C-alpha positions in Angstrom: -47.3 9.6 0.0 -46.7 12.8 -2.0 -49.7 14.8 -3.3 -50.9 18.3 -3.4 -53.0 21.1 -4.8 -52.4 24.1 -7.2 -54.9 27.0 -7.4 -55.0 30.4 -8.9 -56.7 33.3 -7.0 -57.4 36.7 -8.6 -57.8 39.9 -6.6 -58.6 42.7 -9.0 -56.0 42.5 -11.7 -53.5 40.6 -9.6 -53.3 36.8 -10.0 -51.7 34.6 -7.2 -50.7 31.0 -7.6 -51.1 28.8 -4.5 -49.3 25.5 -4.3 -49.6 23.1 -1.4 -47.7 19.8 -1.3 -46.6 17.0 1.0 -42.8 17.1 1.0 -42.7 13.4 1.8 -42.2 11.4 4.9 -38.4 12.1 5.1 -39.2 15.7 6.1 -42.9 15.2 7.1 -43.9 18.7 6.0 -47.0 20.2 4.4 -45.7 23.2 2.5 -47.9 26.0 1.0 -46.3 28.6 -1.2 -48.0 31.7 -2.7 -46.5 33.1 -5.9 -47.2 36.2 -7.9 -45.4 36.8 -11.2 -43.0 34.0 -10.3 -42.0 35.5 -7.0 -42.6 33.8 -3.6 -44.8 36.1 -1.5 -45.7 33.8 1.4 -44.9 30.4 2.7 -46.6 28.3 5.3 -45.1 25.0 6.5 -46.5 22.6 9.1 -45.1 19.2 10.1 -47.0 16.0 10.5 -44.6 14.0 12.6 -47.5 13.0 14.8 -48.9 10.9 11.9 -45.8 8.9 11.4 -45.5 6.1 10.6 -48.2 6.4 8.0 -50.9 3.8 7.7 -54.2 4.1 5.7 -56.0 6.0 8.5 -53.1 8.4 9.0 -52.7 8.9 5.3 -56.3 10.0 5.2 -55.7 12.4 8.1 -52.6 13.8 6.3 -54.7 14.3 3.1 -57.3 16.2 5.2 -54.7 18.4 6.8 -53.1 19.2 3.5 -56.6 20.0 2.0 -57.4 22.2 5.0 -54.1 24.1 4.9 -54.6 24.8 1.2 -58.2 25.9 1.7 -57.2 28.1 4.6 -54.6 30.0 2.6 -57.0 30.5 -0.3 -59.6 31.9 2.1 -57.1 34.1 3.8 -56.1 35.6 0.5 -59.7 36.1 -0.7 -60.7 37.7 2.6 -57.7 39.9 2.9 -56.6 38.3 6.2 -53.3 37.3 4.6 -51.5 40.4 3.6 -49.6 39.9 0.3 -47.6 42.8 -1.1 -48.2 43.4 -4.8 -44.9 43.0 -6.6 -43.9 46.0 -8.6 -44.1 45.5 -12.4 -40.8 44.8 -14.1 -39.0 47.9 -15.2 -38.6 48.5 -18.9 -35.0 48.3 -20.2 -33.4 51.6 -20.8 
């Protein structure tokens, strides 16, 4: 079961893109990546081996975990708990 979320969070003039996805049962990982300007600034990965093999109840538990991990990262960005360096703007060609 592969699913996920994509959200944008703005802090002042800086816009972050947060992507959380289920990497599939072969790896059994929930992966959240925070991007800014195409650069990866943060990655959070948690496994869900304890839910395998999946059945309808465990699929629902997986979805709830994925939703919560995504929500948590968004909240940590908004509250400043998750420190994200602001990438330097690209240099002009000389």
